N, C-alpha and C positions, 0 to 999 in steps of 0.2 A: 025430772024432765028429760027425755032422751036428747042426744047431740042433734040429732036430725031435726027434732021438733024444735030445738033452740034456734038453730040456723034459720028454720023456716019462719020463726017468730019475728026475728030481728033482720032477716034479709032485706025485705021492701023497704022499710025504712032507711036502711043503710044506703041502698041503691039509690033511692029517691035523693038522699042528702048530698052524695056525692055528685049526681048529675046537677043538682042545684048549685052547688059550689063551682063547677066547672063552667055552668053558664054565667055566673056571676065574674069569674075571672075573665072569660071571653069578652063580656061587656065592659069591663073595667080593668083593662090591664095594667094600669099604673099601681094596682092593688097586689102585683105580683112581687115576691121578695125578690130584691135585687142580690146577685152574687156578690160577695165581699171577699177581698183579699186578705192575706195575713196581718196587713196593717189596718185593716178596718175600712179601707177605701170601698165605695160602692162600685168602682170600676177598674179594671186593671189598667186602664189608660191615664189615670188620675192620681198616680202616686205623687204625693208632695205637692200637687197643684194648687193654686189659690183660686177660689171661685170669685165671681164678680163683686160678692157682697162679703168678701173676708175680711175688710175693716184694716185697720193698722196703717192707713195712708195709701192703701193700694186702690181703692175704690174711685171710679171715673165716670163722668157721664157718657152716655151712648150718643148723645147729640150735643153739639156746641150752638145749636140754633139760637139760644137764649143770649148767649155772648155776642153773635152776630147780630140779633135785633138791637143789642144795646149800643154797639160800635158804628154799624154801617150808616146810620142816618147822619154821622158826622164826617164820614169820608166822601170826598168829592173827586171829580174828574176835572182836570185842567187841560185847557186846549189854549195854545198860544201861537200868535203870528210873529215870525222874525224876517226882518229884511237881510237878504243874502246875496252875496256878489255871485253872478252866473259865470263860471270859467269859460273863457273864450278859446276858440280854436287857435292852435299856434299860427295858422295862415294869417289870423287877424293880426299878428305882431310883424308880419313881413312887409317891409315898407313898399316893395313893388306890387304885392297883391293889394294892398290899401290904396296905391296910386291908380291902379287900373280901374279898380271897383269903387272909386270915388268914395273911400271911407277912411279918410285920413283923420277925421275928427270924431270918430264914433265913440261916445262915451261908453264906460264900462256898464254893463247891464246888470240890473239887479231884480230880483223876484221875492216874493212873499212866501215863506216856507211855513207850514204848519207843524207844530210838534205837540205832543201830549205827555201828561204826567198825572200824578195824584196829589192830593192834599188833605189835610186834616183841620177840622173846625175845632179850635181850642177854648173858646168861650162864645157866648151868645152876643157878644158885641161885635162879631163878625170877623175876628182875628183868626187865620189860618196859617199852618206851618206846610212847608213843602220845602224840597230841594233847591238849592241855588241853581244847579245845572238845568233844572226844569224850566226856570223863567230867565235864564241869562240872554241878554239880547233882545227879550220881548219886547215888540211895541203894543201888543194888545194881548190881554189875559182874559179868558172867559171861564167861569166856574159853573160847573154843571153839578148840581145836587141830587142826591139819591131820589128826591119826591118829584124830579122833572125840572124844577125851577133853575133859571140860568141868571147870571150877574157878571157884570165886568168887574174885574179885581182891580185894585190899586196895589203898587208895590210900595210897601212901608219902608223895607229895608231888607239888606241881605248881610251874609257873614261867609265869604268865600272860604274862609280858613276850617270852618266845619261843614260847608256845603249846605246851608240853611237859608232860607228866605221866609219873610213874614208878608202875608197879603191881607188885605182887608176888602170885605164886601158889605152892601148895604142891603140887607133882607132881614124881614121879620120872622119870629117863630123859628130861628135856628137851633139846632140841637148840638150842645158840645159834648165831645168824647169824654167819658170817664177817664181820670188820669191815674194810671197805676204807679208803682213803685220799681224802677229796675233794680234796686238793690235788693229786692225781695224774692226776685226771680232765681231759679235754680236751674243748672244743666238738666235737661231731661223734662223740663215742664213743657207742656203743650203750648204752642204759638200759633196764632192765625195772622197770616197777612192779607191786608184788604187793600186793593188798588183797582187800577184800570189798564191790564195788560193788553198791550197791542190795540188799544182802542176799542176792544169788543164791549166793554161795560163794566159796571163794578162787579169784582169777582174776589171770592174768599178761598185762600189756600191754606192747608193745614200741614204743620209739621212740629218740631219741637225746639227749644232753645240749645244750640249745639256748644256754644262756648259763650264766655263773657269776657270783656276787657281786651278785644284783640286791637292790637295796634301795630305800626310798623309795616302797613300794608302800601303805602305811598299813595293813599287815595286822598287824604287830607292833610293839612298841617298838624291838626290837633285831632287825634283819632283815639276812641275809646268804644269800640263797636260791640254790639250783641250780634253774634252768629246764628243763623237759623238755617233750616232745610226747607222752611216753608218757601214754596217758589215765589221768587221775586223776577219778574220779566219787564221788558221794556214797556214804559207807560206806568207801571206800578211804583216808579220812583216818587217819593214824598207821600206815599200811603201809610197806613197805619199797621204797625206790628202790635197785636194786643194778646192778653193772656186768655186763659180759658174761661174767664168771666167778663170779657170784652173790655177790659182796662188797658188803656195805652202804655205800652212799655217802650216803644221806640219808633223812630220815623225811618221806614225803608229807605235805602239809598243806593246801595250798588250790589253786584255780584262778582264773585271770583271770575275772571276771564284769562284763562291761560292760554288760549288760542291766539291771544295778540289780533284778533279780528275785530274786536270792538263790538261784537254781536250783541252782547249783554243780556243773553239767554240764561235762564236759569239753569245751574248745573248742580243746584243742591248745596251751594255754599253762598248764601246772602248775608247781607250786613244792615245792620240799623242803628241810627244814631240814639243813645239812650233818652228817654222822655225827659227825665229831669235836666240833662244838657239842653235839650231843645226848648223846654220851657223857660229856662234861664235865659237863652238866647233871645227868645221872643221878648221877654220882659225888659232886656237891655235894648233890644232894637226900638222898642214902642217909647220906652223912657229917654233913652240917650241918642236913638238914631243908629247906633252901632252895638256891637259886643263888647263889652267892658271887661277885660282881662288883667290880672295880675302881672306884674314885670319885675324882674330883679335887676335888669340890665347888665346881663352877663351874656358871654358867647362861651359855650361848653361843648366838649366832645368826650364820649364814653372812652374809658380806658381799654387798652388791650392788655393781655397778659405780660407781653414784652415790656410795655411801659410801667406796668405794676412792678416788675422786677426792677427795671432800671430805676424808678424812683426809690426803691428800698422802702417802699410802705407796706409790706408785707401782703397777706391775703385780704385785700381790701378793695370791695367794690364800689364805684363811683364814677364821677364825672369831673374831668378836669377843666378848669377855668382857662380860656384861651385868650380872652379879652374882657375888659371891663369897660362900661361906659361911664365917661366922666360924670360925677356928682349924681349918678344913679343910686338907687338903694344899696346895691352891693358895694359900690365905692364908699358910701357913707357910713357903711356897717364895717368896713375895714377889711373886706376880701381882697385878695390879691390875685393877678395872674399866676398859674402854677398850682394853686390850692386845688386840692381834691376833695370836692363836696361828697360826703359819705351818708348824711341824714339832713331832711329837712322835715321839721316839725315831729322829730322823732321816728320819721319813716324812712327806712333805707332807700339809697338811691342806687338802682341797678341798672337803669337804662335812661340815656340822655332824653330821649324823645318822650318817654313815660313821663320822665320828672319834670319836663317843661309843661307837659300837660297839668301835672298836679300844680305846678306853680301858677299856671294860668288861672285855675280855678279857685286860688286864692284871692279874696276880694281885696282890693286896692286900700291902702291905710291899715291892713291887719298886720300885727306883729307877729314875726316868725322866728324859730331857732334854726340855725343852720350849724352843722357840725362839719367841720374840714380837716383834713391833714395837711399839715404845712412843714415841709422838709422831716417828715416822719413823726412830727408832733401832732397830737389831737387838739384841735382848739373849738370853742363854741362861741359863735357870735349871735348877736342879735340883729336883725334887719326889719324894716318897716315896707311893705309892699308897695310898689308904685303902680301906674297905670301904663299899659303897654302903649307907646305911641303908635299914631296911624302910620306914619312913615317907616315904621319896623314891620308892619303887618305882612 
């Protein structure tokens, strides 16, 4: 067969096949081969990139709606009415003005002011947690549920030292929030803040856990905050900080306000009281009427580098006992003023405020071990925790 006849014989089938293939590629562009780089990537822009399904702990949901559905029925809006004094004009204090305008005995004027906040239903018996500053001085407290129901709340008790308050409402078919473990959360975990900012209604904001164990901020006597960048605005105080599954990990309480204006607007640095601390406070308030804290019966201060050098105790961190209450747990254990506490239950003491928080969290009646430096000599003592007196709170 000549070359001409061969080409003529296979030409039309070949052309037909090529045209058919071109039509298939045009109709189904995904069948086209993707260009690959030298590392085998399908795109020059995806070198070393992880896909959403890469696994190894990197995968995450595209939506947190299921977490919101679990948590929001237990988050409530709180409205309070407080009696406040109306400031008088300075002329009202002028005796001549008061005489001529026959106002010698005008009583100080009062008005009822409204305030708002948020709260969290902890159990189906109707106990709620919120912030102390939300209900401080309130004469009337109204709780609005997500389903539209309202109820007047009674104040069971408060703990100003941790800025917590416990409320009680009487309604049927209440939904309690699932309780998570603040000890299990990690910096970088997704966090959702749920509350009633500016009174606009229940709102969810999303961020991450920015830090754990924040203290020394001067907000409360006992501080161990979870920090988050999920927006917390006025009205969100007392609301819920939940994880990506809708479990309660904290009670939103404050934001950083470096402007000294007291605006309380979110600046991306908010703080929440850990859920375990809040739940323990609720249980104490319901059972005892107040939060029961451990007490050593000492007054102590952290050591400065100069004091450490002057005391000749070497490179030792701790806090120095400045005073001891007579017949208190520390006095009975043999501690003396001037002793430097270095360890409590084998945990190093590095900061006075943090260590006092650790002491307060130890149940009264529990035996503890205290290591001290006394005149440069290490001593280990045993003490039995007492109950912090009300007068010292």
